[in-house]
C-alpha positions as CSV (number, residue, x, y, z in Angstrom):
1,X,-13.7,6.2,-26.6
2,X,-15.1,8.3,-23.8
3,X,-12.9,10.0,-21.3
4,X,-14.2,8.1,-18.2
5,X,-13.1,4.7,-19.9
6,X,-9.6,6.0,-20.5
7,X,-8.5,8.0,-17.5
8,X,-6.5,6.5,-14.7
9,X,-8.4,6.1,-11.5
10,X,-7.1,5.4,-7.9
11,X,-9.3,3.6,-5.4
12,X,-8.3,3.7,-1.9
13,X,-9.9,4.2,1.7
14,X,-10.2,7.9,2.3
15,X,-8.7,7.6,5.7
16,X,-5.4,6.0,4.6
17,X,-3.6,9.0,3.0
18,X,-4.6,11.1,6.1
19,X,-3.7,8.6,8.6
20,X,-0.4,7.9,6.9
21,X,0.8,11.5,6.8
22,X,-0.4,12.3,10.4
23,X,1.7,9.3,11.6
24,X,4.7,10.2,9.3
25,X,4.8,13.7,10.7
26,X,4.6,12.7,14.3
27,X,7.1,9.9,14.0
28,X,9.2,12.3,12.0
29,X,9.2,14.8,14.8
30,X,10.1,12.3,17.4
31,X,13.0,11.0,15.3
32,X,14.4,14.4,15.0
33,X,14.0,14.9,18.6
34,X,15.8,11.7,19.3
35,X,18.6,12.5,16.8
36,X,19.0,15.9,18.7
37,X,19.8,13.9,21.9
38,X,22.6,11.9,20.2
39,X,26.1,13.0,21.4
40,X,29.5,11.3,21.7
41,X,28.9,10.7,25.4
42,X,25.3,9.5,25.1
43,X,24.0,5.9,25.3
44,X,22.6,4.0,22.4
45,X,19.1,5.1,23.4
46,X,18.7,8.0,21.1
47,X,19.9,6.0,17.9
48,X,17.5,3.2,18.9
49,X,14.7,5.7,19.1
50,X,15.5,7.2,15.6
51,X,15.6,3.5,14.3
52,X,12.3,2.6,15.8
53,X,10.7,5.8,14.5
54,X,11.9,5.2,11.0
55,X,10.9,1.5,11.0
56,X,7.5,2.4,12.1
57,X,7.2,5.0,9.5
58,X,8.3,2.4,6.9
59,X,5.6,0.0,8.0
60,X,2.9,2.5,8.2
61,X,3.6,3.9,4.7
62,X,3.7,0.4,3.2
63,X,0.4,-0.5,4.6
64,X,-1.5,2.7,4.3
65,X,-0.3,3.4,0.6
66,X,-2.1,0.3,-0.5
67,X,-4.6,1.1,-3.3
68,X,-6.2,-0.2,-6.6
69,X,-5.3,1.7,-9.7
70,X,-7.6,1.4,-12.6
71,X,-5.9,2.2,-16.1
72,X,-7.4,1.8,-19.6
73,X,-6.4,-1.8,-20.1
74,X,-5.3,-3.1,-16.6
75,X,-6.0,-3.1,-12.9
76,X,-3.0,-2.7,-10.5
77,X,-3.4,-3.9,-7.0
78,X,-0.8,-2.2,-4.9
79,X,-0.2,-4.0,-1.7
80,X,2.5,-3.5,1.0
81,X,4.9,-6.1,-0.5
82,X,3.8,-7.0,-4.1
83,X,2.0,-5.1,-6.8
84,X,-0.1,-7.2,-9.1
85,X,-0.8,-5.9,-12.6
86,X,-3.8,-7.7,-14.2
87,X,-5.3,-6.9,-17.8
88,X,-9.1,-6.1,-17.3
89,X,-9.9,-8.9,-19.7
90,X,-8.1,-11.4,-17.5
91,X,-10.4,-10.7,-14.4
92,X,-13.1,-13.2,-14.1
93,X,-14.7,-12.1,-10.8
94,X,-14.5,-9.3,-8.3
95,X,-16.1,-9.7,-4.9
96,X,-15.4,-9.9,-1.1
97,X,-14.2,-12.8,0.7
98,X,-15.9,-14.2,3.8
99,X,-13.4,-12.0,5.8
100,X,-14.4,-9.0,4.1
101,X,-11.3,-8.5,1.9
102,X,-11.8,-7.3,-1.6
103,X,-10.6,-10.1,-3.9
104,X,-10.0,-10.4,-7.7
105,X,-10.2,-13.8,-9.1
106,X,-8.5,-14.4,-12.5
107,X,-9.6,-16.6,-15.3
108,X,-6.8,-18.9,-14.4
109,X,-8.3,-19.3,-10.9
110,X,-5.7,-17.2,-9.1
111,X,-7.0,-14.8,-6.3
112,X,-5.5,-11.4,-5.6
113,X,-6.5,-10.0,-2.3
114,X,-6.4,-6.1,-2.0
115,X,-4.8,-4.9,1.3
116,X,-6.4,-1.5,0.7
117,X,-9.8,-3.1,1.3
118,X,-8.9,-5.7,3.9
119,X,-11.8,-6.8,6.0
120,X,-12.2,-5.3,9.4
121,X,-14.9,-5.1,12.1
122,X,-15.6,-1.5,11.2
123,X,-15.9,-2.4,7.4
124,X,-18.4,-5.1,8.3
125,X,-20.7,-2.3,9.2
126,X,-19.8,0.5,6.8
127,X,-19.3,-1.8,3.7
128,X,-16.3,0.1,2.2
129,X,-15.0,-3.2,0.6
130,X,-18.4,-4.0,-0.9
131,X,-18.7,-0.5,-2.3
132,X,-15.2,-0.6,-3.9
133,X,-16.0,-4.0,-5.2
134,X,-19.2,-2.7,-6.9
135,X,-17.2,0.4,-8.4
136,X,-14.5,-1.9,-9.7
137,X,-17.1,-4.2,-11.2
138,X,-18.7,-1.3,-13.1
139,X,-15.3,0.1,-14.2
140,X,-14.1,-3.4,-15.4
141,X,-17.4,-3.6,-17.5
142,X,-16.7,-0.5,-19.4
143,X,-12.8,-1.3,-19.8
144,X,-13.1,-4.9,-21.0
145,X,-14.2,-4.0,-24.5
146,X,-11.2,-1.7,-24.9
147,X,-8.7,-4.4,-25.6
148,X,-5.6,-5.2,-23.7
149,X,-5.7,-8.9,-24.3
150,X,-2.0,-8.8,-25.2
151,X,-0.9,-7.8,-21.6
152,X,0.5,-10.3,-19.4
153,X,-0.5,-10.5,-15.6
154,X,2.6,-9.5,-13.5
155,X,3.7,-9.5,-10.0
156,X,6.4,-7.0,-9.0
157,X,7.9,-5.8,-5.8
158,X,6.1,-2.6,-4.5
159,X,8.3,0.5,-4.5
160,X,7.5,3.1,-1.9
161,X,10.4,5.6,-1.8
162,X,9.5,7.0,1.6
163,X,9.0,3.7,3.2
164,X,12.3,2.2,1.6
165,X,14.1,5.4,2.5
166,X,13.1,5.2,6.2
167,X,13.9,1.5,6.3
168,X,17.4,2.2,5.0
169,X,17.7,5.0,7.6
170,X,16.5,2.6,10.4
171,X,19.0,0.0,9.4
172,X,21.9,2.5,9.4
173,X,20.8,3.8,12.8
174,X,20.9,0.4,14.3
175,X,24.2,-0.4,12.7
176,X,25.7,2.6,14.2
177,X,23.9,1.8,17.7
178,X,25.6,-1.5,17.7
179,X,29.0,-0.1,16.7
180,X,29.1,2.9,19.1
181,X,30.2,2.1,22.5
182,X,27.9,3.0,25.3
């Protein structure tokens, strides 16, 4: 088995990680600045500001951490809420929907849409989803012969530690803002 067939490969838009970290850093600085304004005599404004920054970070991280992971015997489509794990042999077709979204159709007829390559106006001209679909088709051709027929397709909740931690922090800040008089 060649190395290219067995290695794990992540497919995502190049801009997603860069945008994600820029937004996290800016909103993180704003959250710290708002937290610095919290005092026993202050209004609820700074706490609500912290909650808003943290909730936005959670949303941005969930969306911009979307990706497709190619493993030896399976493909993982990591979307903001659910992660789909499909054996390579179970995928019947890869293509783009009319909206431009990269879509995997299983042999059972189910469709899995990849948020990482959702159709957009810019993508209509650049063709990132079509290129990703072509790359995925080529990789699946190589990997289908490697087995993995015993793997069951799964759908699980996507875990994003940064997003989940920020969401918990936002909820705590909102609860404190409601309890604190002011």
